[in-house]
One Martini backbone bead per residue (centre of mass of N, CA, C, O) as a GRO file, in nm:
protein
   64
    1MET     BB    1   1.197   0.975   0.099
    2SER     BB    2   1.020   1.069   0.374
    3ASP     BB    3   0.728   1.210   0.501
    4TYR     BB    4   0.573   1.420   0.756
    5ALA     BB    5   0.271   1.436   0.936
    6LEU     BB    6   0.145   1.667   1.173
    7TYR     BB    7  -0.082   1.624   1.448
    8LYS     BB    8  -0.342   1.783   1.657
    9GLY     BB    9  -0.548   1.575   1.625
   10ASP     BB   10  -0.718   1.742   1.356
   11GLU     BB   11  -0.472   1.938   1.350
   12PHE     BB   12  -0.257   2.086   1.149
   13VAL     BB   13   0.102   2.150   1.173
   14CYS     BB   14   0.308   1.970   0.977
   15LEU     BB   15   0.552   1.937   0.699
   16GLY     BB   16   0.818   1.679   0.646
   17SER     BB   17   1.083   1.577   0.745
   18LEU     BB   18   1.197   1.432   1.020
   19GLN     BB   19   1.389   1.666   1.095
   20GLU     BB   20   1.188   1.906   1.043
   21VAL     BB   21   0.975   1.825   1.252
   22ALA     BB   22   1.154   1.804   1.499
   23SER     BB   23   1.254   2.096   1.492
   24TYR     BB   24   0.976   2.234   1.513
   25GLN     BB   25   0.923   2.083   1.796
   26GLY     BB   26   1.189   2.021   1.971
   27VAL     BB   27   1.280   1.730   1.887
   28LYS     BB   28   1.355   1.427   1.819
   29SER     BB   29   1.330   1.199   1.567
   30THR     BB   30   1.237   0.953   1.746
   31THR     BB   31   0.967   1.088   1.832
   32ILE     BB   32   0.836   1.094   1.552
   33SER     BB   33   0.853   0.795   1.497
   34TYR     BB   34   0.675   0.715   1.735
   35LEU     BB   35   0.422   0.884   1.639
   36ALA     BB   36   0.415   0.665   1.382
   37SER     BB   37   0.367   0.415   1.540
   38LYS     BB   38   0.193   0.123   1.631
   39ALA     BB   39   0.243   0.149   1.941
   40TYR     BB   40   0.119   0.424   1.973
   41MET     BB   41  -0.163   0.366   1.863
   42LYS     BB   42  -0.232   0.160   2.077
   43LYS     BB   43  -0.208   0.352   2.313
   44LEU     BB   44  -0.437   0.543   2.224
   45GLU     BB   45  -0.666   0.339   2.235
   46LYS     BB   46  -0.658   0.339   2.563
   47ARG     BB   47  -0.737   0.617   2.559
   48LYS     BB   48  -0.996   0.838   2.623
   49ASN     BB   49  -0.828   1.104   2.537
   50CYS     BB   50  -0.720   1.215   2.195
   51ASP     BB   51  -0.787   1.509   2.077
   52SER     BB   52  -0.467   1.621   2.155
   53ALA     BB   53  -0.290   1.422   2.007
   54LEU     BB   54   0.000   1.342   1.874
   55ILE     BB   55   0.042   1.281   1.517
   56ALA     BB   56   0.220   1.074   1.287
   57ILE     BB   57   0.259   1.064   0.926
   58ARG     BB   58   0.374   0.858   0.691
   59ILE     BB   59   0.504   0.960   0.372
   60GLU     BB   60   0.539   0.784   0.085
   61ASP     BB   61   0.714   0.743  -0.179
   62ASP     BB   62   0.741   0.585  -0.486
   63ASP     BB   63   1.058   0.509  -0.442
   64ASP     BB   64   1.037   0.315  -0.170
   0.00000   0.00000   0.00000
């Protein structure tokens, strides 16, 4: 099982499972999955100001 680290810009927000992070933010787990996707990263590259963008990083266990 993977954990997700959530950041707002450079500021750490929380760390936990997909469901834990989603619950903390009050959003669906699919939203957190999207925030960790390559498609979202490409979208952010096109934005002029990403300093306060939410970004999720998937942290994989050695067992995955």
